[in-house]
C-alpha positions in Angstrom: -20.4 17.8 -43.0 -19.4 16.7 -46.5 -20.2 13.1 -45.8 -23.7 14.1 -44.9 -24.1 16.0 -48.1 -22.9 13.1 -50.2 -25.1 10.7 -48.4 -28.1 13.0 -49.0 -27.3 13.2 -52.7 -27.1 9.4 -53.0 -30.4 9.1 -51.2 -32.0 11.6 -53.7 -30.6 9.6 -56.6 -32.0 6.4 -55.2 -35.4 8.0 -54.3 -35.8 9.6 -57.8 -34.6 7.1 -60.3 -35.8 9.3 -63.2 -33.0 11.7 -62.6 -30.4 11.1 -65.3 -27.1 10.1 -63.7 -23.6 9.3 -64.8 -20.6 7.5 -63.5 -17.6 9.8 -63.3 -14.3 8.0 -63.2 -10.9 9.5 -62.3 -8.5 7.9 -64.8 -5.5 8.4 -62.5 -7.0 6.8 -59.3 -9.8 4.7 -60.8 -12.2 6.3 -58.3 -15.8 6.3 -59.4 -18.6 8.6 -58.4 -22.3 8.6 -59.2 -23.2 12.2 -60.3 -26.0 14.3 -61.8 -25.7 16.8 -64.6 -26.1 19.6 -62.1 -23.1 18.3 -60.1 -21.0 18.0 -63.2 -21.8 21.5 -64.3 -21.0 22.9 -60.9 -17.7 21.1 -60.8 -16.5 21.5 -64.4 -18.6 24.2 -66.0 -20.2 23.8 -69.5 -17.0 23.8 -71.4 -15.2 21.4 -69.1 -18.2 19.0 -69.2 -18.3 19.1 -73.0 -14.6 18.1 -73.0 -15.2 15.2 -70.7 -18.2 14.0 -72.6 -16.3 14.1 -75.9 -13.3 12.2 -74.5 -10.9 15.2 -74.8 -10.1 15.2 -71.0 -7.3 12.9 -70.0 -8.2 12.8 -66.3 -11.9 12.0 -66.4 -14.2 9.4 -68.1 -18.0 9.9 -68.0 -20.4 7.0 -68.7 -24.2 7.0 -68.5 -25.5 5.1 -65.6 -28.4 2.8 -66.5 -30.5 1.3 -63.7 
């Protein structure tokens, strides 16, 4: 079920290139994920997202994805 959801999200990101997206990197495993702001807020909350954006989180790196 999760795989289907992730596939749908990626299809939406490809279908609507105007949606701002970021590459979220796990600094421990070097795993990268293409995500939207809504996904980031759902996963980390406003405060957690601000820490990641400002570089104050030692586990995650967030970079803007440019097409």
